[in-house]
C-alpha positions in Angstrom: 34.5 25.4 -8.0 36.2 24.1 -5.0 34.0 22.0 -2.8 35.6 23.8 0.2 34.1 27.1 -1.1 30.7 25.6 -1.6 30.6 24.0 1.8 31.7 27.4 3.4 29.2 29.2 1.4 26.2 27.1 2.6 27.5 27.0 6.2 27.3 30.7 6.1 23.7 30.7 5.1 24.2 31.3 1.4 22.4 29.8 -1.5 24.0 27.5 -4.1 23.1 27.9 -7.8 22.1 24.7 -9.8 25.3 24.6 -11.3 27.2 24.6 -8.1 24.9 21.8 -6.6 25.6 19.8 -9.7 29.2 20.1 -9.7 29.2 19.0 -6.0 27.2 16.0 -6.6 29.2 15.0 -9.7 32.5 15.4 -7.6 31.0 13.1 -4.9 30.1 10.5 -7.4 33.6 10.5 -9.3 35.5 10.6 -6.1 37.0 14.1 -6.2 34.7 15.2 -3.5 35.5 13.2 -0.3 33.1 11.6 1.9 34.0 13.9 4.7 33.3 16.9 2.6 30.0 15.8 1.6 29.2 15.1 5.3 30.0 18.6 6.0 27.8 19.7 3.3 25.0 17.6 4.6 25.5 18.9 8.1 25.3 22.6 6.6 22.2 21.9 5.1 20.7 20.2 8.0 21.2 23.5 10.0 20.9 26.1 7.2 18.2 24.5 5.0 17.8 24.8 1.3 15.7 27.2 -0.9 13.2 25.6 -3.3 15.5 26.2 -6.2 18.4 24.4 -4.5 16.2 21.5 -3.6 15.2 21.3 -7.3 18.9 21.6 -8.2 19.9 18.8 -5.7 17.0 16.4 -6.8 17.9 17.0 -10.6 21.5 16.5 -10.0 20.9 13.1 -8.1 18.4 12.0 -10.7 20.7 12.6 -13.6 23.7 11.2 -11.8 22.5 7.8 -13.3 19.9 6.2 -15.7 16.5 7.6 -16.1 14.5 4.6 -17.0 12.4 5.0 -20.2 9.3 3.2 -19.9 7.6 4.9 -23.0 6.8 1.4 -24.5 4.8 0.5 -21.4 1.1 1.5 -22.4 -0.9 3.8 -19.9 0.1 6.1 -17.2 3.0 4.5 -14.8 2.2 5.3 -11.1 4.1 4.4 -8.1 3.5 4.8 -4.4 6.2 5.9 -1.7 5.8 5.7 2.1 8.2 7.6 4.3 8.3 4.7 6.5 6.5 3.0 9.7 6.1 0.1 11.7 3.9 -2.7 10.3 3.8 -0.7 7.0 3.4 -3.7 4.5 1.0 -1.7 2.4 3.1 -2.0 -0.9 2.7 -5.7 -1.0 -1.1 -5.8 -1.4 -1.3 -2.2 -3.1 1.1 -2.8 -6.2 -0.6 -6.0 -7.4 -4.1 -4.7 -6.8 -3.4 -1.4 -8.8 -1.7 -3.4 -11.5 -4.8 -5.8 -11.7 -7.0 -2.6 -12.1 -4.9 -1.7 -15.4 -2.3 1.0 -14.0 1.4 -0.1 -14.6 3.4 0.2 -11.2 7.1 0.4 -11.6 8.1 0.0 -7.8 11.6 0.6 -6.7 11.8 -0.1 -2.9 14.2 -0.1 0.0 15.5 -2.2 2.8 14.5 -1.5 6.4 16.9 0.5 8.8 16.4 1.0 12.6 12.8 0.7 13.6 11.2 0.8 10.1 10.7 -2.2 8.1 11.7 -2.5 4.4 9.7 -3.7 1.5 12.6 -5.7 0.0 13.2 -7.5 3.3 9.6 -8.5 3.3 9.6 -9.7 -0.3 12.7 -11.7 0.3 11.1 -13.6 3.1 8.9 -15.4 0.3 11.2 -18.3 -0.6 13.3 -17.6 -4.0 11.8 -14.1 -4.6 14.5 -11.9 -6.3 14.7 -8.2 -5.8 18.0 -7.7 -7.4 16.9 -7.7 -11.3 18.6 -6.1 -14.1 16.7 -3.0 -15.6 16.0 -5.1 -18.7 13.8 -7.4 -16.6 12.3 -4.5 -14.7 11.3 -2.8 -17.9 9.9 -6.3 -19.3 8.0 -7.2 -16.2 6.2 -3.6 -15.9 5.2 -4.0 -19.6 4.1 -7.7 -19.5 2.6 -7.9 -15.9 2.0 -4.2 -15.1 4.2 -4.3 -12.0 7.7 -5.2 -11.0 9.1 -5.0 -7.3 12.9 -4.5 -7.1 15.5 -2.6 -5.3 17.6 0.5 -6.3 20.1 -0.7 -8.9 23.7 0.9 -9.3 22.2 2.7 -12.4 19.4 4.4 -10.5 20.3 7.6 -8.8 23.7 6.5 -7.6 24.5 9.7 -6.1 21.5 9.3 -3.8 22.4 5.9 -2.9 25.8 6.9 -1.8 24.8 10.2 -0.1 22.0 8.2 1.8 24.6 5.8 3.3 26.5 8.8 4.5 23.7 10.6 6.0 22.7 7.5 7.9 25.9 7.4 9.8 26.4 11.3 10.2 23.0 12.2 11.9 21.7 13.8 8.8 18.8 11.7 7.9 15.9 13.6 9.3 16.3 16.9 7.3 13.4 17.8 5.1 15.4 19.1 1.9 17.6 15.9 2.0 14.6 13.7 2.5 12.6 15.2 -0.4 15.5 15.2 -2.8 16.3 11.6 -2.0 12.9 10.2 -2.4 12.0 12.2 -5.5 15.3 11.6 -7.4 15.0 7.7 -6.9 11.2 7.8 -7.6 11.5 10.2 -10.9 14.5 7.9 -12.0 12.1 4.8 -12.2 10.2 6.1 -15.2 7.1 7.0 -13.6 4.3 9.6 -14.8 2.9 10.2 -11.5 3.2 9.4 -7.7 1.2 8.9 -4.6 3.0 9.7 -1.3 2.3 8.1 2.1 3.7 10.5 4.6 3.7 9.0 7.8 3.1 11.1 11.3 3.5 10.1 14.8 5.4 8.1 17.2 6.4 5.5 14.8 7.3 7.9 11.9 10.5 9.7 11.1 8.2 12.9 11.0 6.7 12.9 14.7 4.9 16.4 14.2 2.2 17.1 11.7 3.4 20.3 10.7 6.9 18.8 9.7 5.1 16.0 7.7 3.1 18.7 5.8 6.1 20.5 5.1 7.9 17.4 3.6 4.7 16.5 1.7 4.5 20.0 0.1 7.9 19.9 -0.6 7.9 16.6 -2.6 4.7 17.4 -4.3 6.2 20.9 -5.7 9.1 19.0 -6.7 7.1 16.5 -8.8 5.1 19.4 -10.2 8.2 21.3 -11.1 9.4 18.2 -13.0 6.1 17.7 -15.0 4.8 14.8 -12.7 1.5 14.5 -11.1 2.1 14.0 -7.4 -0.6 13.5 -4.5 0.3 13.1 -0.9 -1.6 11.7 2.1 -0.7 12.3 5.5 -1.4 9.2 7.6 -1.1 8.3 11.3 1.6 6.3 12.7 0.8 6.5 16.2 0.3 2.7 16.4 1.5 -0.1 14.2 -0.4 -0.7 11.0 -2.3 -4.0 11.3 -1.6 -6.8 13.8 1.6 -8.2 12.5 5.3 -6.6 12.6 8.2 -8.5 11.0 9.1 -9.6 7.4 7.4 -12.9 7.0 4.5 -12.0 9.4 3.9 -9.0 7.3 3.7 -11.1 4.2 1.2 -13.4 5.9 -0.9 -10.4 6.7 -0.7 -9.1 3.2 -1.9 -12.3 1.6 -4.8 -12.1 4.2 -5.7 -8.6 2.6 -5.2 -10.1 -1.0 -7.6 -12.8 0.0 -10.3 -10.3 0.9 -9.7 -10.2 4.7 -7.0 -8.6 6.7 -7.0 -5.8 9.5 -9.5 -2.9 9.0 -6.6 -0.4 8.8 -4.3 -2.1 6.4 -7.4 -2.8 4.0 -8.7 1.0 4.4 -5.1 2.2 3.5 -4.5 0.0 0.6 -7.8 1.0 -0.7 -7.4 4.8 -0.2 -3.9 4.8 -1.8 -4.8 2.6 -4.6 -7.8 4.8 -5.4 -5.5 8.0 -5.6 -3.1 5.8 -7.9 -6.2 4.8 -10.3 -7.3 8.4 -10.6 -3.7 9.4 -11.5 -3.6 6.5 -13.9 -6.7 7.5 -15.4 -8.8 4.4 -15.1 -10.9 5.7 -12.3 -13.3 8.7 -12.7 -12.8 9.8 -9.1 -11.5 8.5 -5.6 -14.9 6.8 -4.9 -14.8 5.0 -8.2 -11.2 4.0 -7.4 -12.0 2.8 -3.9 -14.7 0.4 -5.6 -12.3 -0.9 -8.2 -9.4 -1.6 -5.7 -11.9 -3.2 -3.3 -13.2 -5.3 -6.0 -9.8 -6.4 -7.0 -9.0 -7.6 -3.4 -12.5 -9.4 -3.2 -12.4 -11.2 -6.4 -9.0 -12.6 -6.4 -7.6 -10.7 -9.2 -5.1 -8.7 -6.9 -4.0 -12.0 -5.5 -3.7 -13.7 -8.9 -1.5 -10.7 -10.1 0.8 -11.0 -7.1 1.2 -14.7 -7.7 2.5 -14.0 -11.2 4.7 -11.4 -10.0 6.1 -13.7 -7.3 6.7 -16.4 -9.9 8.2 -14.1 -12.4 10.6 -12.9 -9.8 11.8 -16.3 -8.8 9.6 -16.8 -5.8 7.3 -19.7 -4.7 3.8 -18.5 -5.5 2.3 -21.4 -3.6 2.8 -19.3 -0.2 -0.4 -17.5 -1.3 -2.5 -20.8 -0.7 0.0 -22.1 1.9 1.5 -19.7 4.1 3.4 -22.6 6.0 5.8 -22.1 3.4 6.8 -18.8 4.8 9.6 -18.8 7.3 8.3 -19.3 10.9 10.0 -18.5 14.3 10.8 -21.6 16.4 8.9 -20.3 19.3 6.6 -17.6 20.7 6.4 -15.5 23.8 3.5 -13.5 25.1 4.2 -10.1 26.8 1.4 -9.6 29.6 -0.1 -6.3 30.4 1.2 -5.1 33.9 -2.0 -3.9 35.0 -5.7 -3.6 33.8 -7.0 -0.5 32.1 -7.3 1.0 28.7 -4.5 1.6 26.1 -4.1 5.2 25.8 -0.9 5.4 23.8 1.6 3.2 22.0 5.3 4.2 21.5 5.2 2.8 18.1 8.9 3.4 17.5 9.7 1.0 20.5 7.5 -1.6 18.9 9.6 -1.4 15.8 12.9 -1.5 17.9 11.6 -4.6 19.6 11.3 -6.4 16.4 14.8 -5.1 15.3 16.2 -6.6 18.6 14.7 -10.0 17.9 16.7 -9.8 14.6 13.8 -8.6 12.4 15.6 -5.3 11.3 18.9 -3.5 11.3 20.9 -1.3 13.2 23.7 -1.0 10.4 22.9 -1.3 6.7 25.3 -4.4 6.6 23.3 -6.3 9.3 21.6 -9.5 8.4 17.9 -9.8 9.0 16.0 -12.9 10.3 12.6 -13.1 8.2 11.0 -15.4 10.9 10.8 -13.2 13.9 8.7 -10.2 14.9 5.5 -9.7 16.9 1.8 -9.8 17.0 0.0 -6.9 18.3 -3.1 -7.8 20.5 -4.2 -4.4 21.8 -4.7 -0.9 20.1 -5.4 2.5 21.1 -8.8 2.6 22.9 -8.8 -1.2 23.7 -9.5 -2.7 27.3 -7.1 -5.0 28.6 -6.9 -7.0 31.9 -3.8 -7.5 34.0 -1.8 -10.7 32.5 -3.5 -10.6 29.2 -0.9 -10.2 26.3 -0.2 -7.0 24.9 2.0 -8.5 22.1 3.2 -12.1 21.4 6.9 -12.1 20.3 7.9 -14.5 17.5 11.5 -15.2 18.6 14.7 -17.2 17.6 17.6 -16.7 19.9 18.5 -13.0 19.8 17.5 -10.1 21.9 14.4 -11.7 23.7 14.6 -10.1 27.0 15.5 -6.7 25.7 12.6 -7.0 23.0 10.1 -8.0 25.6 11.1 -5.1 27.9 10.7 -2.6 25.1 7.4 -4.1 23.8 6.0 -4.1 27.3 7.1 -0.3 28.0 5.7 0.8 24.5 2.1 0.5 25.7 0.6 3.2 28.0 -2.3 1.8 30.1 -4.7 4.3 31.7 -7.9 4.1 33.7 -10.4 5.1 31.0 -10.9 4.7 27.3 -9.6 7.2 24.7 -10.7 7.5 21.1 -8.6 5.7 18.4 -6.4 8.0 16.3 -7.8 8.7 13.0 -5.8 7.2 10.2 -6.2 9.8 7.4 -5.0 13.3 8.5 -4.6 15.4 5.3 -4.4 15.3 1.5 -2.0 17.6 -0.4 -1.8 17.9 -4.0 -0.4 20.4 -6.6 -0.2 21.3 -10.2 -2.7 19.0 -12.3 -3.1 16.6 -9.6 
């Protein structure tokens, strides 16, 4: 099967067999299919889409391009959570140890931030000494011994996806539902999980701006999981404004510690509890979602989730003392308030622009090779529906020496101020489940 013929067939609207998809992916991994050919294939998929069978074939091909981790020696139902990405989305940090503290193993392979969205790995690495590049032997051991391990995608896990994602990022084919779904699910299924909870973001700060698109993506991934014998539940949640009050790597660790200490912003706590409840139900330690909520909430209030996070930090080389002394986290040398240009009510937020402001300060990446400054970011003082007076700060930038003026302009222009109050957007939009979930 020539790559040329397969690309041409897909370009012209044809469907590929699973065997043809496997051949294309295998050729891309071994180098016999060139980058420019795979880029052409991705663009053909972008415009022509894929059938359900084709998406399954692509997911399986990328899943089996590397090792599928075997966690059979870990007792219990292994459950992970994946977010499609947003601004201020630090939920994995309090969520994973809380779920593990409740008795459900959480094997979590996370990613780095790119563009306006933050990455769990970058946040974890702002904890002094924390290592996310662990070998799979350590990953297996920590999931077994601590009930949780937080690492990045290794060269053994879905290498075809890692290579294809880098190509999609530079060829304008990231926002394509079949490619997004197969990318996420191939990585997650390779971790050794039994079940998965998906947090699919919708709104101005998400990749999916429209609810219908987000629902289509969620259903695609739920069906993929069911087709491979995995229980999957998806929750559509709002990204019309940043999650929590802090955006930036060390700042989001600080806010996560607040949640693990029984406090934190209401929306961060609610999302942690809700997603955690779904994970406990799938993990068969909670009778239902209400029981799961109670168990997760208790772990956040009684310190057991925080204690588990401390053990995880220590096991992965980090300084667990940050949990009781946040001054050990990297701190920006100065702050800069961004005042409201007029009095009124916040009626909308361009959440993507808030994320871009953090990126311009050095807190995110424009290219995968960019370095990240863990110290910088911003504190959000006003949310949709809040009253603000002229000159009061909308946000406070935590700055070093990069991009200050551009970030301030982005942050100021991100807030729409009107004359009358508006209701705050609902955080939870829809629940989608399939199969036995």
